[in-house]
N, CA, C and O atoms as CSV, one atom per row, in Angstrom:
chain,resi,resn,atom,element,x,y,z
A,1,MET,N,N,0.843,-1.160,0.000
A,1,MET,CA,C,0.000,0.000,0.000
A,1,MET,C,C,0.895,1.231,0.000
A,1,MET,O,O,1.876,1.292,0.741
A,2,VAL,N,N,0.562,2.190,-0.814
A,2,VAL,CA,C,1.304,3.446,-0.901
A,2,VAL,C,C,0.334,4.575,-0.593
A,2,VAL,O,O,-0.773,4.619,-1.128
A,3,CYS,N,N,0.764,5.499,0.283
A,3,CYS,CA,C,-0.092,6.625,0.667
A,3,CYS,C,C,0.501,7.931,0.186
A,3,CYS,O,O,1.710,8.059,-0.010
A,4,ARG,N,N,-0.375,8.889,0.004
A,4,ARG,CA,C,0.003,10.245,-0.394
A,4,ARG,C,C,0.721,10.929,0.763
A,4,ARG,O,O,0.339,10.742,1.918
A,5,ALA,N,N,1.743,11.709,0.476
A,5,ALA,CA,C,2.465,12.465,1.495
A,5,ALA,C,C,1.627,13.653,1.948
A,5,ALA,O,O,0.729,14.094,1.231
A,6,GLY,N,N,1.916,14.163,3.124
A,6,GLY,CA,C,1.189,15.323,3.631
A,6,GLY,C,C,0.291,14.955,4.794
A,6,GLY,O,O,0.391,13.863,5.353
A,7,THR,N,N,-0.580,15.871,5.148
A,7,THR,CA,C,-1.433,15.655,6.315
A,7,THR,C,C,-2.597,14.717,6.038
A,7,THR,O,O,-2.918,13.886,6.888
A,8,ASP,N,N,-3.233,14.820,4.890
A,8,ASP,CA,C,-4.347,13.935,4.543
A,8,ASP,C,C,-3.799,12.714,3.826
A,8,ASP,O,O,-3.393,12.803,2.667
A,9,LYS,N,N,-3.786,11.580,4.503
A,9,LYS,CA,C,-3.254,10.350,3.908
A,9,LYS,C,C,-4.297,9.731,2.985
A,9,LYS,O,O,-5.418,9.444,3.406
A,10,LEU,N,N,-3.927,9.529,1.739
A,10,LEU,CA,C,-4.809,8.906,0.762
A,10,LEU,C,C,-4.105,7.677,0.218
A,10,LEU,O,O,-3.038,7.784,-0.387
A,11,LYS,N,N,-4.696,6.512,0.429
A,11,LYS,CA,C,-4.143,5.281,-0.125
A,11,LYS,C,C,-4.399,5.326,-1.624
A,11,LYS,O,O,-5.546,5.227,-2.059
A,12,TYR,N,N,-3.338,5.474,-2.421
A,12,TYR,CA,C,-3.564,5.601,-3.858
A,12,TYR,C,C,-3.110,4.397,-4.659
A,12,TYR,O,O,-3.405,4.316,-5.852
A,13,TYR,N,N,-2.392,3.447,-4.039
A,13,TYR,CA,C,-1.993,2.251,-4.770
A,13,TYR,C,C,-1.950,1.082,-3.802
A,13,TYR,O,O,-1.303,1.151,-2.757
A,14,GLU,N,N,-2.643,0.010,-4.156
A,14,GLU,CA,C,-2.683,-1.173,-3.298
A,14,GLU,C,C,-2.478,-2.412,-4.155
A,14,GLU,O,O,-3.044,-2.528,-5.242
A,15,VAL,N,N,-1.669,-3.331,-3.660
A,15,VAL,CA,C,-1.432,-4.607,-4.325
A,15,VAL,C,C,-1.836,-5.713,-3.356
A,15,VAL,O,O,-1.375,-5.744,-2.214
A,16,VAL,N,N,-2.698,-6.622,-3.813
A,16,VAL,CA,C,-3.127,-7.759,-2.998
A,16,VAL,C,C,-2.701,-9.036,-3.716
A,16,VAL,O,O,-3.031,-9.242,-4.884
A,17,LEU,N,N,-1.963,-9.896,-3.003
A,17,LEU,CA,C,-1.532,-11.183,-3.536
A,17,LEU,C,C,-2.308,-12.286,-2.831
A,17,LEU,O,O,-2.554,-12.203,-1.627
A,18,GLU,N,N,-2.698,-13.324,-3.580
A,18,GLU,CA,C,-3.379,-14.484,-3.009
A,18,GLU,C,C,-2.608,-15.743,-3.366
A,18,GLU,O,O,-1.876,-15.779,-4.355
A,19,GLU,N,N,-2.782,-16.775,-2.548
A,19,GLU,CA,C,-2.083,-18.050,-2.748
A,19,GLU,C,C,-0.569,-17.805,-2.796
A,19,GLU,O,O,0.091,-18.153,-3.775
A,20,VAL,N,N,-0.035,-17.212,-1.747
A,20,VAL,CA,C,1.360,-16.766,-1.713
A,20,VAL,C,C,2.235,-17.758,-0.954
A,20,VAL,O,O,1.846,-18.272,0.094
A,21,ILE,N,N,3.422,-18.018,-1.499
A,21,ILE,CA,C,4.446,-18.776,-0.784
A,21,ILE,C,C,5.772,-18.032,-0.909
A,21,ILE,O,O,6.005,-17.307,-1.876
A,22,ILE,N,N,6.628,-18.223,0.078
A,22,ILE,CA,C,7.975,-17.654,0.013
A,22,ILE,C,C,8.821,-18.608,-0.810
A,22,ILE,O,O,9.039,-19.751,-0.408
A,23,ALA,N,N,9.299,-18.150,-1.956
A,23,ALA,CA,C,10.072,-18.980,-2.870
A,23,ALA,C,C,11.562,-18.951,-2.549
A,23,ALA,O,O,12.267,-19.935,-2.775
A,24,ASP,N,N,12.046,-17.819,-2.021
A,24,ASP,CA,C,13.472,-17.708,-1.704
A,24,ASP,C,C,13.660,-16.606,-0.677
A,24,ASP,O,O,12.887,-15.650,-0.622
A,25,TYR,N,N,14.694,-16.752,0.131
A,25,TYR,CA,C,15.022,-15.758,1.144
A,25,TYR,C,C,16.534,-15.722,1.275
A,25,TYR,O,O,17.180,-16.766,1.361
A,26,ALA,N,N,17.100,-14.520,1.290
A,26,ALA,CA,C,18.555,-14.383,1.415
A,26,ALA,C,C,18.892,-13.145,2.229
A,26,ALA,O,O,18.189,-12.136,2.176
A,27,GLN,N,N,19.980,-13.243,2.982
A,27,GLN,CA,C,20.510,-12.119,3.747
A,27,GLN,C,C,21.937,-11.878,3.300
A,27,GLN,O,O,22.652,-12.810,2.931
A,28,SER,N,N,22.348,-10.615,3.336
A,28,SER,CA,C,23.742,-10.299,3.041
A,28,SER,C,C,24.101,-8.976,3.692
A,28,SER,O,O,23.235,-8.183,4.061
A,29,ALA,N,N,25.395,-8.763,3.820
A,29,ALA,CA,C,25.913,-7.492,4.336
A,29,ALA,C,C,27.248,-7.207,3.680
A,29,ALA,O,O,28.128,-6.596,4.286
A,30,SER,N,N,27.400,-7.648,2.439
A,30,SER,CA,C,28.684,-7.535,1.752
A,30,SER,C,C,29.114,-6.092,1.532
A,30,SER,O,O,30.312,-5.810,1.502
A,31,SER,N,N,28.179,-5.180,1.379
A,31,SER,CA,C,28.535,-3.773,1.169
A,31,SER,C,C,28.574,-3.004,2.483
A,31,SER,O,O,28.710,-1.781,2.483
A,32,GLY,N,N,28.455,-3.717,3.608
A,32,GLY,CA,C,28.452,-3.064,4.906
A,32,GLY,C,C,27.063,-2.678,5.374
A,32,GLY,O,O,26.874,-2.298,6.530
A,33,VAL,N,N,26.094,-2.775,4.481
A,33,VAL,CA,C,24.709,-2.452,4.824
A,33,VAL,C,C,23.908,-3.752,4.819
A,33,VAL,O,O,23.886,-4.455,3.809
A,34,PRO,N,N,23.250,-4.083,5.929
A,34,PRO,CA,C,22.455,-5.311,5.943
A,34,PRO,C,C,21.332,-5.255,4.907
A,34,PRO,O,O,20.689,-4.222,4.723
A,35,MET,N,N,21.112,-6.384,4.236
A,35,MET,CA,C,20.079,-6.436,3.213
A,35,MET,C,C,19.387,-7.792,3.267
A,35,MET,O,O,20.032,-8.819,3.482
A,36,GLU,N,N,18.080,-7.790,3.071
A,36,GLU,CA,C,17.297,-9.012,2.973
A,36,GLU,C,C,16.555,-8.998,1.641
A,36,GLU,O,O,16.038,-7.964,1.217
A,37,VAL,N,N,16.510,-10.140,0.997
A,37,VAL,CA,C,15.777,-10.281,-0.261
A,37,VAL,C,C,14.777,-11.419,-0.077
A,37,VAL,O,O,15.150,-12.537,0.280
A,38,VAL,N,N,13.505,-11.122,-0.325
A,38,VAL,CA,C,12.445,-12.118,-0.213
A,38,VAL,C,C,11.776,-12.236,-1.575
A,38,VAL,O,O,11.321,-11.241,-2.139
A,39,GLN,N,N,11.718,-13.452,-2.100
A,39,GLN,CA,C,11.051,-13.693,-3.380
A,39,GLN,C,C,9.740,-14.415,-3.103
A,39,GLN,O,O,9.718,-15.444,-2.427
A,40,LEU,N,N,8.647,-13.869,-3.629
A,40,LEU,CA,C,7.325,-14.444,-3.426
A,40,LEU,C,C,6.788,-15.016,-4.730
A,40,LEU,O,O,6.974,-14.429,-5.796
A,41,ASN,N,N,6.130,-16.147,-4.643
A,41,ASN,CA,C,5.358,-16.683,-5.759
A,41,ASN,C,C,3.892,-16.612,-5.354
A,41,ASN,O,O,3.552,-16.885,-4.203
A,42,TYR,N,N,3.028,-16.250,-6.286
A,42,TYR,CA,C,1.620,-16.050,-5.963
A,42,TYR,C,C,0.737,-16.624,-7.060
A,42,TYR,O,O,1.159,-16.780,-8.206
A,43,GLY,N,N,-0.492,-16.932,-6.684
A,43,GLY,CA,C,-1.459,-17.449,-7.648
A,43,GLY,C,C,-2.259,-16.355,-8.320
A,43,GLY,O,O,-2.568,-16.439,-9.509
A,44,ARG,N,N,-2.596,-15.315,-7.546
A,44,ARG,CA,C,-3.400,-14.216,-8.082
A,44,ARG,C,C,-2.878,-12.889,-7.558
A,44,ARG,O,O,-2.401,-12.793,-6.427
A,45,ILE,N,N,-2.978,-11.861,-8.404
A,45,ILE,CA,C,-2.589,-10.510,-8.012
A,45,ILE,C,C,-3.708,-9.555,-8.408
A,45,ILE,O,O,-4.296,-9.672,-9.483
A,46,LYS,N,N,-3.985,-8.615,-7.523
A,46,LYS,CA,C,-4.986,-7.586,-7.818
A,46,LYS,C,C,-4.398,-6.236,-7.429
A,46,LYS,O,O,-3.863,-6.080,-6.331
A,47,THR,N,N,-4.496,-5.264,-8.326
A,47,THR,CA,C,-4.009,-3.917,-8.037
A,47,THR,C,C,-5.177,-2.940,-8.090
A,47,THR,O,O,-6.086,-3.070,-8.910
A,48,THR,N,N,-5.126,-1.967,-7.201
A,48,THR,CA,C,-6.131,-0.904,-7.180
A,48,THR,C,C,-5.404,0.427,-7.124
A,48,THR,O,O,-4.640,0.692,-6.196
A,49,TYR,N,N,-5.645,1.257,-8.119
A,49,TYR,CA,C,-5.071,2.602,-8.165
A,49,TYR,C,C,-6.207,3.593,-7.945
A,49,TYR,O,O,-7.213,3.554,-8.653
A,50,THR,N,N,-6.050,4.478,-6.971
A,50,THR,CA,C,-7.047,5.507,-6.694
A,50,THR,C,C,-6.583,6.813,-7.318
A,50,THR,O,O,-5.553,7.368,-6.936
A,51,ARG,N,N,-7.354,7.294,-8.276
A,51,ARG,CA,C,-7.021,8.569,-8.922
A,51,ARG,C,C,-7.132,9.698,-7.910
A,51,ARG,O,O,-7.916,9.633,-6.963
A,52,GLN,N,N,-6.329,10.735,-8.129
A,52,GLN,CA,C,-6.375,11.911,-7.266
A,52,GLN,C,C,-6.822,13.117,-8.069
A,52,GLN,O,O,-6.374,13.329,-9.197
A,53,LYS,N,N,-7.702,13.899,-7.482
A,53,LYS,CA,C,-8.164,15.124,-8.132
A,53,LYS,C,C,-7.055,16.166,-8.061
A,53,LYS,O,O,-6.438,16.357,-7.013
A,54,ARG,N,N,-6.811,16.830,-9.168
A,54,ARG,CA,C,-5.750,17.846,-9.215
A,54,ARG,C,C,-6.018,19.017,-8.278
A,54,ARG,O,O,-5.092,19.583,-7.697
A,55,LEU,N,N,-7.273,19.368,-8.137
A,55,LEU,CA,C,-7.638,20.547,-7.359
A,55,LEU,C,C,-7.253,20.430,-5.886
A,55,LEU,O,O,-6.625,21.331,-5.330
A,56,ASP,N,N,-7.630,19.317,-5.258
A,56,ASP,CA,C,-7.388,19.204,-3.817
A,56,ASP,C,C,-6.704,17.911,-3.387
A,56,ASP,O,O,-6.460,17.721,-2.196
A,57,GLY,N,N,-6.393,17.025,-4.314
A,57,GLY,CA,C,-5.710,15.778,-3.979
A,57,GLY,C,C,-6.603,14.705,-3.389
A,57,GLY,O,O,-6.112,13.659,-2.964
A,58,SER,N,N,-7.914,14.945,-3.355
A,58,SER,CA,C,-8.830,13.941,-2.809
A,58,SER,C,C,-9.041,12.809,-3.817
A,58,SER,O,O,-8.656,12.917,-4.982
A,59,ALA,N,N,-9.658,11.727,-3.348
A,59,ALA,CA,C,-9.887,10.560,-4.194
A,59,ALA,C,C,-10.827,10.894,-5.345
A,59,ALA,O,O,-11.797,11.634,-5.183
A,60,GLY,N,N,-10.513,10.325,-6.523
A,60,GLY,CA,C,-11.319,10.595,-7.700
A,60,GLY,C,C,-11.746,9.347,-8.435
A,60,GLY,O,O,-11.964,9.399,-9.646
A,61,GLY,N,N,-11.874,8.222,-7.747
A,61,GLY,CA,C,-12.293,6.977,-8.389
A,61,GLY,C,C,-11.160,5.974,-8.459
A,61,GLY,O,O,-9.988,6.345,-8.395
A,62,ASN,N,N,-11.509,4.703,-8.589
A,62,ASN,CA,C,-10.524,3.621,-8.606
A,62,ASN,C,C,-10.377,2.994,-9.985
A,62,ASN,O,O,-11.327,2.946,-10.768
A,63,VAL,N,N,-9.175,2.518,-10.266
A,63,VAL,CA,C,-8.887,1.719,-11.450
A,63,VAL,C,C,-8.313,0.410,-10.931
A,63,VAL,O,O,-7.302,0.412,-10.229
A,64,THR,N,N,-8.953,-0.718,-11.271
A,64,THR,CA,C,-8.491,-2.010,-10.770
A,64,THR,C,C,-8.065,-2.911,-11.912
A,64,THR,O,O,-8.493,-2.743,-13.054
A,65,GLY,N,N,-7.228,-3.854,-11.587
A,65,GLY,CA,C,-6.785,-4.841,-12.549
A,65,GLY,C,C,-6.196,-6.020,-11.810
A,65,GLY,O,O,-5.906,-5.931,-10.617
A,66,GLY,N,N,-6.019,-7.113,-12.505
A,66,GLY,CA,C,-5.438,-8.267,-11.850
A,66,GLY,C,C,-5.244,-9.417,-12.814
A,66,GLY,O,O,-5.725,-9.402,-13.947
A,67,TRP,N,N,-4.512,-10.432,-12.319
A,67,TRP,CA,C,-4.249,-11.607,-13.131
A,67,TRP,C,C,-4.260,-12.838,-12.244
A,67,TRP,O,O,-3.696,-12.837,-11.149
A,68,ASP,N,N,-4.909,-13.887,-12.730
A,68,ASP,CA,C,-4.953,-15.180,-12.061
A,68,ASP,C,C,-3.954,-16.087,-12.772
A,68,ASP,O,O,-4.220,-16.562,-13.876
A,69,ARG,N,N,-2.812,-16.328,-12.145
A,69,ARG,CA,C,-1.773,-17.160,-12.758
A,69,ARG,C,C,-2.170,-18.631,-12.767
A,69,ARG,O,O,-1.715,-19.394,-13.619
A,70,ILE,N,N,-3.013,-19.028,-11.828
A,70,ILE,CA,C,-3.426,-20.428,-11.734
A,70,ILE,C,C,-4.290,-20.810,-12.931
A,70,ILE,O,O,-4.087,-21.861,-13.539
A,71,ASN,N,N,-5.259,-19.950,-13.270
A,71,ASN,CA,C,-6.176,-20.221,-14.383
A,71,ASN,C,C,-5.822,-19.465,-15.655
A,71,ASN,O,O,-6.516,-19.594,-16.664
A,72,ASN,N,N,-4.742,-18.672,-15.619
A,72,ASN,CA,C,-4.250,-17.924,-16.773
A,72,ASN,C,C,-5.336,-17.045,-17.396
A,72,ASN,O,O,-5.633,-17.142,-18.587
A,73,LYS,N,N,-5.930,-16.171,-16.540
A,73,LYS,CA,C,-6.971,-15.267,-17.035
A,73,LYS,C,C,-7.015,-14.006,-16.175
A,73,LYS,O,O,-6.405,-13.943,-15.108
A,74,LYS,N,N,-7.753,-12.999,-16.664
A,74,LYS,CA,C,-7.919,-11.758,-15.905
A,74,LYS,C,C,-8.567,-12.054,-14.566
A,74,LYS,O,O,-9.355,-12.988,-14.420
A,75,TYR,N,N,-8.205,-11.216,-13.583
A,75,TYR,CA,C,-8.744,-11.381,-12.235
A,75,TYR,C,C,-9.057,-10.012,-11.671
A,75,TYR,O,O,-8.209,-9.120,-11.694
A,76,ALA,N,N,-10.252,-9.840,-11.171
A,76,ALA,CA,C,-10.623,-8.554,-10.571
A,76,ALA,C,C,-11.622,-8.748,-9.506
A,76,ALA,O,O,-12.057,-7.779,-8.884
């Protein structure tokens, strides 16, 4: 989930995964900075983008999309 900066928080992008498993996990600190990498495999993904009005930054409607990898078709 990603929110708009400022005082009024508006969730403008959301990603939902279903049928999720952790496919790989790795840790490293070779550059002196600790880092973790997590790879996920999922069956379905759904995204929701909330448009923002130029005038005041408030919500202006949603655009959704998704894909079902299990059945190889659109998902919403």
